[in-house]
Biopython code that builds the backbone (N, CA, C, O; Angstrom):
import numpy as np
from Bio.PDB.StructureBuilder import StructureBuilder

atoms = [
    (1, "MET", "N", (196.763, 8.410, 172.850)),
    (1, "MET", "CA", (196.275, 9.402, 173.785)),
    (1, "MET", "C", (197.113, 10.673, 173.644)),
    (1, "MET", "O", (198.328, 10.616, 173.455)),
    (2, "LEU", "N", (196.448, 11.806, 173.740)),
    (2, "LEU", "CA", (197.125, 13.090, 173.604)),
    (2, "LEU", "C", (197.867, 13.460, 174.883)),
    (2, "LEU", "O", (197.443, 13.082, 175.976)),
    (3, "PRO", "N", (198.962, 14.189, 174.758)),
    (3, "PRO", "CA", (199.633, 14.687, 175.964)),
    (3, "PRO", "C", (198.726, 15.645, 176.735)),
    (3, "PRO", "O", (197.790, 16.210, 176.169)),
    (4, "ILE", "N", (198.998, 15.821, 177.993)),
    (4, "ILE", "CA", (198.129, 16.619, 178.864)),
    (4, "ILE", "C", (198.072, 18.082, 178.423)),
    (4, "ILE", "O", (197.019, 18.711, 178.526)),
    (5, "THR", "N", (199.175, 18.629, 177.940)),
    (5, "THR", "CA", (199.152, 20.031, 177.521)),
    (5, "THR", "C", (198.309, 20.219, 176.270)),
    (5, "THR", "O", (197.626, 21.234, 176.136)),
    (6, "THR", "N", (198.345, 19.267, 175.358)),
    (6, "THR", "CA", (197.504, 19.347, 174.168)),
    (6, "THR", "C", (196.038, 19.224, 174.551)),
    (6, "THR", "O", (195.190, 19.941, 174.020)),
    (7, "THR", "N", (195.743, 18.324, 175.465)),
    (7, "THR", "CA", (194.371, 18.147, 175.925)),
    (7, "THR", "C", (193.860, 19.411, 176.591)),
    (7, "THR", "O", (192.723, 19.819, 176.354)),
    (8, "LEU", "N", (194.681, 20.034, 177.418)),
    (8, "LEU", "CA", (194.260, 21.266, 178.092)),
    (8, "LEU", "C", (194.062, 22.408, 177.111)),
    (8, "LEU", "O", (193.143, 23.210, 177.274)),
    (9, "ALA", "N", (194.904, 22.494, 176.100)),
    (9, "ALA", "CA", (194.754, 23.539, 175.093)),
    (9, "ALA", "C", (193.460, 23.353, 174.306)),
    (9, "ALA", "O", (192.746, 24.320, 174.039)),
    (10, "LEU", "N", (193.162, 22.118, 173.937)),
    (10, "LEU", "CA", (191.917, 21.839, 173.220)),
    (10, "LEU", "C", (190.700, 22.084, 174.099)),
    (10, "LEU", "O", (189.689, 22.601, 173.625)),
    (11, "LEU", "N", (190.786, 21.717, 175.376)),
    (11, "LEU", "CA", (189.673, 21.959, 176.294)),
    (11, "LEU", "C", (189.442, 23.451, 176.511)),
    (11, "LEU", "O", (188.297, 23.887, 176.630)),
    (12, "SER", "N", (190.498, 24.224, 176.563)),
    (12, "SER", "CA", (190.363, 25.670, 176.722)),
    (12, "SER", "C", (189.651, 26.282, 175.522)),
    (12, "SER", "O", (188.760, 27.116, 175.685)),
    (13, "LEU", "N", (190.035, 25.876, 174.332)),
    (13, "LEU", "CA", (189.379, 26.374, 173.128)),
    (13, "LEU", "C", (187.920, 25.935, 173.095)),
    (13, "LEU", "O", (187.041, 26.723, 172.747)),
    (14, "ALA", "N", (187.660, 24.684, 173.455)),
    (14, "ALA", "CA", (186.282, 24.184, 173.467)),
    (14, "ALA", "C", (185.433, 24.892, 174.518)),
    (14, "ALA", "O", (184.246, 25.135, 174.299)),
    (15, "ALA", "N", (186.031, 25.218, 175.648)),
    (15, "ALA", "CA", (185.274, 25.903, 176.704)),
    (15, "ALA", "C", (184.854, 27.302, 176.261)),
    (15, "ALA", "O", (183.709, 27.699, 176.477)),
    (16, "TYR", "N", (185.758, 28.048, 175.649)),
    (16, "TYR", "CA", (185.386, 29.385, 175.181)),
    (16, "TYR", "C", (184.392, 29.316, 174.029)),
    (16, "TYR", "O", (183.524, 30.181, 173.909)),
    (17, "ALA", "N", (184.511, 28.300, 173.181)),
    (17, "ALA", "CA", (183.524, 28.130, 172.101)),
    (17, "ALA", "C", (182.153, 27.802, 172.688)),
    (17, "ALA", "O", (181.137, 28.316, 172.221)),
    (18, "ALA", "N", (182.122, 26.948, 173.713)),
    (18, "ALA", "CA", (180.850, 26.614, 174.357)),
    (18, "ALA", "C", (180.246, 27.833, 175.044)),
    (18, "ALA", "O", (179.031, 28.025, 175.003)),
    (19, "LEU", "N", (181.073, 28.655, 175.673)),
    (19, "LEU", "CA", (180.559, 29.873, 176.314)),
    (19, "LEU", "C", (180.017, 30.857, 175.283)),
    (19, "LEU", "O", (179.003, 31.513, 175.525)),
    (20, "ALA", "N", (180.682, 30.964, 174.143)),
    (20, "ALA", "CA", (180.188, 31.853, 173.088)),
    (20, "ALA", "C", (178.866, 31.341, 172.523)),
    (20, "ALA", "O", (177.955, 32.129, 172.269)),
    (21, "ILE", "N", (178.753, 30.034, 172.325)),
    (21, "ILE", "CA", (177.504, 29.456, 171.830)),
    (21, "ILE", "C", (176.394, 29.615, 172.863)),
    (21, "ILE", "O", (175.259, 29.938, 172.513)),
    (22, "ALA", "N", (176.722, 29.385, 174.145)),
    (22, "ALA", "CA", (175.718, 29.563, 175.199)),
    (22, "ALA", "C", (175.260, 31.019, 175.269)),
    (22, "ALA", "O", (174.080, 31.283, 175.498)),
    (23, "GLY", "N", (176.174, 31.958, 175.075)),
    (23, "GLY", "CA", (175.782, 33.367, 175.052)),
    (23, "GLY", "C", (174.884, 33.695, 173.881)),
    (23, "GLY", "O", (173.944, 34.479, 174.016)),
    (24, "ALA", "N", (175.165, 33.097, 172.723)),
    (24, "ALA", "CA", (174.310, 33.322, 171.552)),
    (24, "ALA", "C", (172.925, 32.723, 171.764)),
    (24, "ALA", "O", (171.922, 33.322, 171.376)),
    (25, "VAL", "N", (172.868, 31.535, 172.383)),
    (25, "VAL", "CA", (171.566, 30.920, 172.678)),
    (25, "VAL", "C", (170.803, 31.763, 173.701)),
    (25, "VAL", "O", (169.591, 31.940, 173.577)),
    (26, "LEU", "N", (171.498, 32.277, 174.695)),
    (26, "LEU", "CA", (170.867, 33.143, 175.690)),
    (26, "LEU", "C", (170.333, 34.411, 175.038)),
    (26, "LEU", "O", (169.254, 34.885, 175.390)),
    (27, "TRP", "N", (171.085, 34.960, 174.088)),
    (27, "TRP", "CA", (170.619, 36.159, 173.400)),
    (27, "TRP", "C", (169.374, 35.848, 172.563)),
    (27, "TRP", "O", (168.421, 36.628, 172.556)),
    (28, "ARG", "N", (169.380, 34.726, 171.866)),
    (28, "ARG", "CA", (168.203, 34.367, 171.058)),
    (28, "ARG", "C", (166.977, 34.139, 171.928)),
    (28, "ARG", "O", (165.844, 34.355, 171.498)),
    (29, "ARG", "N", (167.219, 33.700, 173.154)),
    (29, "ARG", "CA", (166.098, 33.428, 174.051)),
    (29, "ARG", "C", (165.554, 34.690, 174.695)),
    (29, "ARG", "O", (164.339, 34.839, 174.827)),
    (30, "THR", "N", (166.422, 35.595, 175.094)),
    (30, "THR", "CA", (165.976, 36.772, 175.835)),
    (30, "THR", "C", (165.983, 38.051, 175.025)),
    (30, "THR", "O", (165.264, 38.990, 175.365)),
    (31, "ARG", "N", (166.773, 38.118, 173.962)),
    (31, "ARG", "CA", (166.928, 39.328, 173.134)),
    (31, "ARG", "C", (167.285, 40.552, 173.974)),
    (31, "ARG", "O", (166.768, 41.648, 173.753)),
    (32, "SER", "N", (168.183, 40.341, 174.945)),
    (32, "SER", "CA", (168.606, 41.468, 175.780)),
    (32, "SER", "C", (170.009, 41.912, 175.381)),
    (32, "SER", "O", (170.796, 41.134, 174.842)),
    (33, "ALA", "N", (170.298, 43.162, 175.654)),
    (33, "ALA", "CA", (171.616, 43.706, 175.323)),
    (33, "ALA", "C", (172.708, 43.074, 176.192)),
    (33, "ALA", "O", (173.841, 42.901, 175.742)),
    (34, "GLY", "N", (172.369, 42.735, 177.422)),
    (34, "GLY", "CA", (173.347, 42.090, 178.298)),
    (34, "GLY", "C", (173.774, 40.727, 177.782)),
    (34, "GLY", "O", (174.956, 40.387, 177.824)),
    (35, "ALA", "N", (172.823, 39.949, 177.299)),
    (35, "ALA", "CA", (173.148, 38.629, 176.749)),
    (35, "ALA", "C", (173.958, 38.771, 175.456)),
    (35, "ALA", "O", (174.881, 37.993, 175.215)),
    (36, "ALA", "N", (173.621, 39.751, 174.632)),
    (36, "ALA", "CA", (174.381, 39.977, 173.401)),
    (36, "ALA", "C", (175.804, 40.408, 173.720)),
    (36, "ALA", "O", (176.742, 40.005, 173.033)),
    (37, "THR", "N", (175.975, 41.220, 174.751)),
    (37, "THR", "CA", (177.306, 41.657, 175.164)),
    (37, "THR", "C", (178.135, 40.476, 175.675)),
    (37, "THR", "O", (179.327, 40.378, 175.387)),
    (38, "ALA", "N", (177.497, 39.583, 176.433)),
    (38, "ALA", "CA", (178.212, 38.401, 176.931)),
    (38, "ALA", "C", (178.634, 37.499, 175.772)),
    (38, "ALA", "O", (179.764, 37.010, 175.750)),
    (39, "ALA", "N", (177.745, 37.276, 174.816)),
    (39, "ALA", "CA", (178.081, 36.434, 173.664)),
    (39, "ALA", "C", (179.204, 37.058, 172.847)),
    (39, "ALA", "O", (180.119, 36.360, 172.409)),
    (40, "LEU", "N", (179.136, 38.363, 172.642)),
    (40, "LEU", "CA", (180.179, 39.055, 171.894)),
    (40, "LEU", "C", (181.521, 38.987, 172.619)),
    (40, "LEU", "O", (182.562, 38.795, 171.991)),
    (41, "GLY", "N", (181.492, 39.144, 173.932)),
    (41, "GLY", "CA", (182.729, 39.098, 174.716)),
    (41, "GLY", "C", (183.416, 37.750, 174.631)),
    (41, "GLY", "O", (184.630, 37.682, 174.438)),
    (42, "PHE", "N", (182.647, 36.666, 174.773)),
    (42, "PHE", "CA", (183.256, 35.340, 174.681)),
    (42, "PHE", "C", (183.702, 35.036, 173.258)),
    (42, "PHE", "O", (184.682, 34.317, 173.059)),
    (43, "ALA", "N", (183.000, 35.570, 172.270)),
    (43, "ALA", "CA", (183.417, 35.364, 170.880)),
    (43, "ALA", "C", (184.721, 36.101, 170.578)),
    (43, "ALA", "O", (185.491, 35.663, 169.723)),
    (44, "LEU", "N", (184.978, 37.209, 171.266)),
    (44, "LEU", "CA", (186.223, 37.948, 171.065)),
    (44, "LEU", "C", (187.440, 37.182, 171.589)),
    (44, "LEU", "O", (188.564, 37.434, 171.156)),
    (45, "VAL", "N", (187.225, 36.262, 172.506)),
    (45, "VAL", "CA", (188.330, 35.492, 173.084)),
    (45, "VAL", "C", (188.746, 34.342, 172.155)),
    (45, "VAL", "O", (189.894, 33.899, 172.200)),
    (46, "LEU", "N", (187.833, 33.863, 171.325)),
    (46, "LEU", "CA", (188.115, 32.696, 170.483)),
    (46, "LEU", "C", (189.314, 32.855, 169.546)),
    (46, "LEU", "O", (190.112, 31.921, 169.457)),
    (47, "PRO", "N", (189.495, 33.988, 168.833)),
    (47, "PRO", "CA", (190.665, 34.076, 167.944)),
    (47, "PRO", "C", (191.996, 33.939, 168.678)),
    (47, "PRO", "O", (192.929, 33.323, 168.163)),
    (48, "ASP", "N", (192.086, 34.509, 169.874)),
    (48, "ASP", "CA", (193.327, 34.394, 170.640)),
    (48, "ASP", "C", (193.575, 32.948, 171.048)),
    (48, "ASP", "O", (194.702, 32.462, 170.955)),
    (49, "GLN", "N", (192.534, 32.261, 171.496)),
    (49, "GLN", "CA", (192.705, 30.861, 171.891)),
    (49, "GLN", "C", (193.087, 29.990, 170.698)),
    (49, "GLN", "O", (193.927, 29.098, 170.821)),
    (50, "ALA", "N", (192.473, 30.245, 169.546)),
    (50, "ALA", "CA", (192.792, 29.459, 168.346)),
    (50, "ALA", "C", (194.231, 29.716, 167.894)),
    (50, "ALA", "O", (194.933, 28.783, 167.502)),
    (51, "SER", "N", (194.671, 30.971, 167.947)),
    (51, "SER", "CA", (196.053, 31.256, 167.534)),
    (51, "SER", "C", (197.056, 30.649, 168.507)),
    (51, "SER", "O", (198.127, 30.207, 168.090)),
    (52, "ARG", "N", (196.731, 30.620, 169.782)),
    (52, "ARG", "CA", (197.624, 29.980, 170.754)),
    (52, "ARG", "C", (197.696, 28.468, 170.523)),
    (52, "ARG", "O", (198.751, 27.860, 170.702)),
    (53, "LEU", "N", (196.577, 27.867, 170.130)),
    (53, "LEU", "CA", (196.581, 26.439, 169.852)),
    (53, "LEU", "C", (197.431, 26.123, 168.624)),
    (53, "LEU", "O", (198.201, 25.162, 168.634)),
    (54, "VAL", "N", (197.296, 26.923, 167.569)),
    (54, "VAL", "CA", (198.113, 26.723, 166.374)),
    (54, "VAL", "C", (199.584, 26.950, 166.694)),
    (54, "VAL", "O", (200.445, 26.203, 166.229)),
    (55, "GLU", "N", (199.872, 27.967, 167.477)),
    (55, "GLU", "CA", (201.261, 28.227, 167.869)),
    (55, "GLU", "C", (201.822, 27.073, 168.686)),
    (55, "GLU", "O", (202.984, 26.703, 168.518)),
    (56, "TYR", "N", (201.017, 26.508, 169.560)),
    (56, "TYR", "CA", (201.466, 25.372, 170.367)),
    (56, "TYR", "C", (201.798, 24.175, 169.474)),
    (56, "TYR", "O", (202.822, 23.520, 169.668)),
    (57, "PHE", "N", (200.928, 23.888, 168.490)),
    (57, "PHE", "CA", (201.191, 22.760, 167.588)),
    (57, "PHE", "C", (202.449, 22.992, 166.758)),
    (57, "PHE", "O", (203.218, 22.060, 166.526)),
    (58, "GLU", "N", (202.665, 24.232, 166.307)),
    (58, "GLU", "CA", (203.879, 24.542, 165.542)),
    (58, "GLU", "C", (205.123, 24.382, 166.400)),
    (58, "GLU", "O", (206.122, 23.823, 165.946)),
    (59, "PHE", "N", (205.075, 24.867, 167.634)),
    (59, "PHE", "CA", (206.217, 24.771, 168.532)),
    (59, "PHE", "C", (206.523, 23.312, 168.856)),
    (59, "PHE", "O", (207.688, 22.915, 168.903)),
    (60, "THR", "N", (205.480, 22.515, 169.080)),
    (60, "THR", "CA", (205.670, 21.098, 169.365)),
    (60, "THR", "C", (206.286, 20.383, 168.162)),
    (60, "THR", "O", (207.153, 19.524, 168.324)),
    (61, "ALA", "N", (205.835, 20.741, 166.952)),
    (61, "ALA", "CA", (206.400, 20.120, 165.745)),
    (61, "ALA", "C", (207.871, 20.486, 165.587)),
    (61, "ALA", "O", (208.674, 19.644, 165.185)),
    (62, "LEU", "N", (208.234, 21.724, 165.896)),
    (62, "LEU", "CA", (209.640, 22.129, 165.811)),
    (62, "LEU", "C", (210.498, 21.394, 166.840)),
    (62, "LEU", "O", (211.626, 20.999, 166.547)),
    (63, "LEU", "N", (209.958, 21.214, 168.046)),
    (63, "LEU", "CA", (210.716, 20.503, 169.077)),
    (63, "LEU", "C", (210.943, 19.041, 168.723)),
    (63, "LEU", "O", (211.968, 18.464, 169.087)),
    (64, "HIS", "N", (210.006, 18.447, 168.025)),
    (64, "HIS", "CA", (210.142, 17.043, 167.648)),
    (64, "HIS", "C", (210.856, 16.859, 166.318)),
    (64, "HIS", "O", (210.950, 15.740, 165.814)),
    (65, "GLY", "N", (211.359, 17.946, 165.746)),
    (65, "GLY", "CA", (212.136, 17.847, 164.524)),
    (65, "GLY", "C", (211.319, 17.710, 163.264)),
    (65, "GLY", "O", (211.844, 17.307, 162.227)),
    (66, "ARG", "N", (210.054, 18.035, 163.332)),
    (66, "ARG", "CA", (209.196, 17.956, 162.145)),
    (66, "ARG", "C", (208.912, 19.364, 161.650)),
    (66, "ARG", "O", (207.785, 19.850, 161.746)),
    (67, "SER", "N", (209.934, 20.011, 161.123)),
    (67, "SER", "CA", (209.769, 21.401, 160.688)),
    (67, "SER", "C", (208.866, 21.510, 159.468)),
    (67, "SER", "O", (208.359, 22.595, 159.183)),
    (68, "GLY", "N", (208.649, 20.420, 158.742)),
    (68, "GLY", "CA", (207.747, 20.454, 157.597)),
    (68, "GLY", "C", (206.288, 20.517, 158.007)),
    (68, "GLY", "O", (205.431, 20.841, 157.185)),
    (69, "ASP", "N", (205.984, 20.207, 159.285)),
    (69, "ASP", "CA", (204.603, 20.237, 159.770)),
    (69, "ASP", "C", (204.170, 21.614, 160.244)),
    (69, "ASP", "O", (203.019, 21.798, 160.641)),
    (70, "THR", "N", (205.063, 22.570, 160.210)),
    (70, "THR", "CA", (204.710, 23.902, 160.705)),
    (70, "THR", "C", (204.216, 24.767, 159.562)),
    (70, "THR", "O", (204.581, 24.574, 158.403)),
    (71, "PHE", "N", (203.382, 25.719, 159.920)),
    (71, "PHE", "CA", (202.804, 26.620, 158.927)),
    (71, "PHE", "C", (203.574, 27.938, 158.833)),
    (71, "PHE", "O", (203.497, 28.633, 157.820)),
    (72, "PHE", "N", (204.305, 28.276, 159.874)),
    (72, "PHE", "CA", (205.017, 29.546, 159.973)),
    (72, "PHE", "C", (204.073, 30.722, 159.704)),
    (72, "PHE", "O", (204.334, 31.583, 158.864)),
    (73, "LEU", "N", (202.981, 30.719, 160.441)),
    (73, "LEU", "CA", (202.025, 31.821, 160.341)),
    (73, "LEU", "C", (202.560, 33.034, 161.091)),
    (73, "LEU", "O", (203.294, 32.901, 162.070)),
    (74, "ILE", "N", (202.190, 34.189, 160.628)),
    (74, "ILE", "CA", (202.537, 35.416, 161.338)),
    (74, "ILE", "C", (201.432, 35.681, 162.346)),
    (74, "ILE", "O", (200.270, 35.849, 161.976)),
    (75, "HIS", "N", (201.795, 35.718, 163.607)),
    (75, "HIS", "CA", (200.815, 35.940, 164.664)),
    (75, "HIS", "C", (200.943, 37.373, 165.163)),
    (75, "HIS", "O", (202.046, 37.864, 165.404)),
    (76, "HIS", "N", (199.850, 38.007, 165.308)),
    (76, "HIS", "CA", (199.821, 39.344, 165.908)),
    (76, "HIS", "C", (199.375, 39.173, 167.356)),
    (76, "HIS", "O", (198.219, 39.414, 167.704)),
    (77, "HIS", "N", (200.320, 38.752, 168.185)),
    (77, "HIS", "CA", (199.972, 38.408, 169.554)),
    (77, "HIS", "C", (199.540, 39.606, 170.373)),
    (77, "HIS", "O", (198.656, 39.480, 171.220)),
    (78, "ALA", "N", (200.129, 40.747, 170.150)),
    (78, "ALA", "CA", (199.781, 41.903, 170.969)),
    (78, "ALA", "C", (198.322, 42.284, 170.756)),
    (78, "ALA", "O", (197.603, 42.561, 171.716)),
    (79, "VAL", "N", (197.889, 42.299, 169.517)),
    (79, "VAL", "CA", (196.501, 42.669, 169.224)),
    (79, "VAL", "C", (195.549, 41.615, 169.770)),
    (79, "VAL", "O", (194.539, 41.956, 170.385)),
    (80, "LEU", "N", (195.856, 40.338, 169.554)),
    (80, "LEU", "CA", (194.955, 39.281, 170.013)),
    (80, "LEU", "C", (194.924, 39.167, 171.531)),
    (80, "LEU", "O", (193.882, 38.855, 172.107)),
    (81, "GLN", "N", (196.057, 39.416, 172.186)),
    (81, "GLN", "CA", (196.063, 39.366, 173.644)),
    (81, "GLN", "C", (195.179, 40.457, 174.231)),
    (81, "GLN", "O", (194.390, 40.201, 175.141)),
    (82, "TYR", "N", (195.310, 41.663, 173.714)),
    (82, "TYR", "CA", (194.483, 42.752, 174.233)),
    (82, "TYR", "C", (193.027, 42.568, 173.840)),
    (82, "TYR", "O", (192.133, 42.930, 174.604)),
    (83, "LEU", "N", (192.774, 42.013, 172.666)),
    (83, "LEU", "CA", (191.408, 41.724, 172.260)),
    (83, "LEU", "C", (190.790, 40.672, 173.181)),
    (83, "LEU", "O", (189.609, 40.751, 173.517)),
    (84, "SER", "N", (191.585, 39.699, 173.583)),
    (84, "SER", "CA", (191.110, 38.667, 174.497)),
    (84, "SER", "C", (190.793, 39.249, 175.873)),
    (84, "SER", "O", (189.781, 38.894, 176.478)),
    (85, "ILE", "N", (191.643, 40.134, 176.365)),
    (85, "ILE", "CA", (191.399, 40.765, 177.663)),
    (85, "ILE", "C", (190.142, 41.620, 177.607)),
    (85, "ILE", "O", (189.311, 41.573, 178.514)),
    (86, "VAL", "N", (190.006, 42.396, 176.550)),
    (86, "VAL", "CA", (188.796, 43.218, 176.386)),
    (86, "VAL", "C", (187.568, 42.322, 176.263)),
    (86, "VAL", "O", (186.515, 42.638, 176.816)),
    (87, "GLY", "N", (187.693, 41.209, 175.544)),
    (87, "GLY", "CA", (186.577, 40.280, 175.399)),
    (87, "GLY", "C", (186.127, 39.700, 176.724)),
    (87, "GLY", "O", (184.928, 39.582, 176.973)),
    (88, "MET", "N", (187.076, 39.335, 177.581)),
    (88, "MET", "CA", (186.699, 38.799, 178.893)),
    (88, "MET", "C", (186.023, 39.853, 179.752)),
    (88, "MET", "O", (185.073, 39.549, 180.473)),
    (89, "CYS", "N", (186.501, 41.084, 179.682)),
    (89, "CYS", "CA", (185.864, 42.163, 180.436)),
    (89, "CYS", "C", (184.459, 42.439, 179.916)),
    (89, "CYS", "O", (183.529, 42.626, 180.700)),
    (90, "VAL", "N", (184.306, 42.463, 178.600)),
    (90, "VAL", "CA", (182.983, 42.690, 177.996)),
    (90, "VAL", "C", (182.038, 41.554, 178.363)),
    (90, "VAL", "O", (180.871, 41.803, 178.665)),
    (91, "ALA", "N", (182.514, 40.316, 178.344)),
    (91, "ALA", "CA", (181.668, 39.178, 178.711)),
    (91, "ALA", "C", (181.245, 39.258, 180.171)),
    (91, "ALA", "O", (180.091, 38.981, 180.500)),
    (92, "GLY", "N", (182.169, 39.634, 181.045)),
    (92, "GLY", "CA", (181.816, 39.778, 182.456)),
    (92, "GLY", "C", (180.783, 40.858, 182.687)),
    (92, "GLY", "O", (179.831, 40.663, 183.442)),
    (93, "VAL", "N", (180.967, 42.002, 182.038)),
    (93, "VAL", "CA", (179.990, 43.091, 182.163)),
    (93, "VAL", "C", (178.638, 42.655, 181.593)),
    (93, "VAL", "O", (177.590, 42.958, 182.165)),
    (94, "GLY", "N", (178.669, 41.950, 180.473)),
    (94, "GLY", "CA", (177.428, 41.480, 179.871)),
    (94, "GLY", "C", (176.680, 40.498, 180.753)),
    (94, "GLY", "O", (175.456, 40.566, 180.864)),
    (95, "LEU", "N", (177.412, 39.583, 181.384)),
    (95, "LEU", "CA", (176.754, 38.630, 182.279)),
    (95, "LEU", "C", (176.173, 39.316, 183.505)),
    (95, "LEU", "O", (175.073, 38.981, 183.942)),
    (96, "LEU", "N", (176.913, 40.283, 184.066)),
    (96, "LEU", "CA", (176.366, 41.031, 185.209)),
    (96, "LEU", "C", (175.154, 41.860, 184.796)),
    (96, "LEU", "O", (174.163, 41.926, 185.524)),
    (97, "TRP", "N", (175.236, 42.483, 183.642)),
    (97, "TRP", "CA", (174.132, 43.283, 183.131)),
    (97, "TRP", "C", (172.890, 42.406, 182.936)),
    (97, "TRP", "O", (171.784, 42.792, 183.313)),
    (98, "HIS", "N", (173.080, 41.247, 182.355)),
    (98, "HIS", "CA", (171.951, 40.339, 182.135)),
    (98, "HIS", "C", (171.376, 39.857, 183.466)),
    (98, "HIS", "O", (170.159, 39.757, 183.619)),
    (99, "ALA", "N", (172.251, 39.558, 184.428)),
    (99, "ALA", "CA", (171.775, 39.052, 185.719)),
    (99, "ALA", "C", (170.976, 40.107, 186.479)),
    (99, "ALA", "O", (169.950, 39.789, 187.081)),
    (100, "PHE", "N", (171.432, 41.352, 186.456)),
    (100, "PHE", "CA", (170.728, 42.396, 187.199)),
    (100, "PHE", "C", (169.490, 42.900, 186.482)),
    (100, "PHE", "O", (168.567, 43.398, 187.128)),
    (101, "ALA", "N", (169.448, 42.782, 185.160)),
    (101, "ALA", "CA", (168.300, 43.255, 184.398)),
    (101, "ALA", "C", (167.258, 42.163, 184.182)),
    (101, "ALA", "O", (166.210, 42.422, 183.590)),
    (102, "SER", "N", (167.525, 40.965, 184.646)),
    (102, "SER", "CA", (166.607, 39.847, 184.435)),
    (102, "SER", "C", (165.314, 40.064, 185.209)),
    (102, "SER", "O", (165.348, 40.529, 186.348)),
    (103, "PRO", "N", (164.177, 39.734, 184.608)),
    (103, "PRO", "CA", (162.913, 39.874, 185.337)),
    (103, "PRO", "C", (162.793, 38.870, 186.479)),
    (103, "PRO", "O", (161.944, 39.044, 187.354)),
    (104, "ASN", "N", (163.609, 37.839, 186.495)),
    (104, "ASN", "CA", (163.597, 36.856, 187.578)),
    (104, "ASN", "C", (164.526, 37.238, 188.715)),
    (104, "ASN", "O", (164.773, 36.423, 189.604)),
    (105, "ASN", "N", (165.044, 38.453, 188.710)),
    (105, "ASN", "CA", (165.968, 38.897, 189.734)),
    (105, "ASN", "C", (165.222, 39.028, 191.056)),
    (105, "ASN", "O", (164.248, 39.777, 191.137)),
    (106, "ARG", "N", (165.647, 38.332, 192.069)),
    (106, "ARG", "CA", (164.948, 38.322, 193.363)),
    (106, "ARG", "C", (165.406, 39.464, 194.276)),
    (106, "ARG", "O", (164.855, 39.633, 195.363)),
    (107, "TRP", "N", (166.396, 40.246, 193.860)),
    (107, "TRP", "CA", (166.886, 41.311, 194.717)),
    (107, "TRP", "C", (166.033, 42.560, 194.618)),
    (107, "TRP", "O", (166.208, 43.483, 195.413)),
    (108, "ARG", "N", (165.135, 42.614, 193.686)),
    (108, "ARG", "CA", (164.338, 43.833, 193.482)),
    (108, "ARG", "C", (163.254, 44.000, 194.537)),
    (108, "ARG", "O", (162.774, 45.112, 194.755)),
    (109, "GLY", "N", (162.871, 42.944, 195.179)),
    (109, "GLY", "CA", (161.794, 43.045, 196.169)),
    (109, "GLY", "C", (160.450, 42.704, 195.544)),
    (109, "GLY", "O", (160.387, 42.251, 194.401)),
    (110, "PRO", "N", (159.350, 42.928, 196.314)),
    (110, "PRO", "CA", (158.008, 42.560, 195.798)),
    (110, "PRO", "C", (157.492, 43.465, 194.728)),
    (110, "PRO", "O", (156.388, 43.259, 194.224)),
]
sb = StructureBuilder()
sb.init_structure("model")
sb.init_model(0)
sb.init_chain("A")
sb.init_seg("    ")
for serial, (resi, resn, name, xyz) in enumerate(atoms, 1):
    if name == "N":
        sb.init_residue(resn, " ", resi, " ")
    sb.init_atom(name, np.array(xyz, "f"), 0.0, 1.0, " ", f" {name:<3s}", serial, name[0])
structure = sb.get_structure()
């Protein structure tokens, strides 16, 4: 069984991947700019989550004395962190845009 932190890291990556796939399916179904923006926003978060997962595995390997298991990749955390923040903002705007522009919106009246 995996440790809880490894499980949470994998679940976080899987959740953002599922949100990106759901956004792509929503875009294919509606062909709206709001759905495309939401899919793009969640897809922008994936590289940051993947790099954090790789960094976590490398750090865990170093702590357990298995330095041969590390890749020693160069991470550009500043760029990926800001890209992730922008991605979440873009996804939020895209979801709101899609919700308000939907023809099934009940707030428009009769």
